[in-house]
N, C-alpha and C positions, 0 to 999 in steps of 0.2 A: 504494499500500499504506500502511496506517495502522499505524504503530508508536508505542508509547508507552514512555517512559522515565521512571521516577520516581526522584528524587534527594532526599536529605535533607542539608541543609547547616546549619551553626551560625549563619552570618550572611551578609550581602550580599557581604562580601569573598570568602568561599568561592565564591559563585556566580560572581562576576567572574573569579576564578582559574580556575574550571571552563571558562569560555568562552575565556580567553586560552590555557590550557595544553592543553585537550582538543579543543575545538571549532576553535580557531585560524582564525577567520573574521572578518576586520576589519569587514565589513558587519554581521554579526550583533552584534559587540561594540559598535558604534555605537548600534544599536537598543536593546540591553540597558542600556547606560550611561545613556540618558535616563530609564529607570525606576529603576535603582540609585543613580546618582550625582545626578541632577537631581530626583529625587523625583516624577516623573510617574506617573500611574496606568497608562498604557499607551503604547506606542510601536510604530510599524510602518514598514516600508520596502519599496518595490517596486523591484527591481533587474533591469535588462535586461543580460544577459550575452551573450557571443558565440553560444552555442548554446542558451540557455534563458532564462527569466524566473523569478525567485524573489520570493515575497512572504513577509516575515518579520514576525511580530507577537510582542511580548513585553508581558505585562500582569499586573497583580495580580488575583488571584482569591481572595476570602475573606480571612480575617485572617492566614493563614500560608502561602499559596501564591503562587508566581510561575509563570507559564505561558509557555512558548515554543512557537510554532508556525511551521513552515516549509512553504510550498507551492511546488511546483516544476512548471513547464509546459515540457517539452522541445520542444513544437511552436511555442511563442511565440504561439499563437492567442488566448490569454486576456489579453494585455497590456491591451487597451482595456477589457475588462470588469472587470479588476482595478483599473484606474485609477478606475472608477466606483463599484465595490462590492468590498469586501474578500472574499476567498474564506473559506469556513468548513470545518468538518470533514466536511461532506457532499460536498465536492469530492474526487474520487478522486485528484487530484494531490498530496494531502497526503502528504509523505514522513516527517515526523517531528514529534512533539509531545513536549515535555519539561515535566514539572510538578515544580517544586521546592517542597519544604517547608522553610521557613526559620524558625528559632526566634526570631531577633531581627534588627533591622536591622544 
């Protein structure tokens, strides 16, 4: 299922706080911090968990947006293909996309 959540934030500190207080996912926070704190344009991570695999991508898109995408495969069948090529929105395993509009860094 493809869900979208749009959030407006004043600055990157508010985005970081959102992930720490509302998302509460350390793996996602590590990916997000590379863009917010280390000033990278994009960051991603492929995580193999006990019963699923997750691909998380966080990137800048345009002058005022940050995008977060999370793809989940409960069958773990896509692990090798995701190692070779990142999934995208056409993949039905997308569970959440968050687009942030940020006024300033």
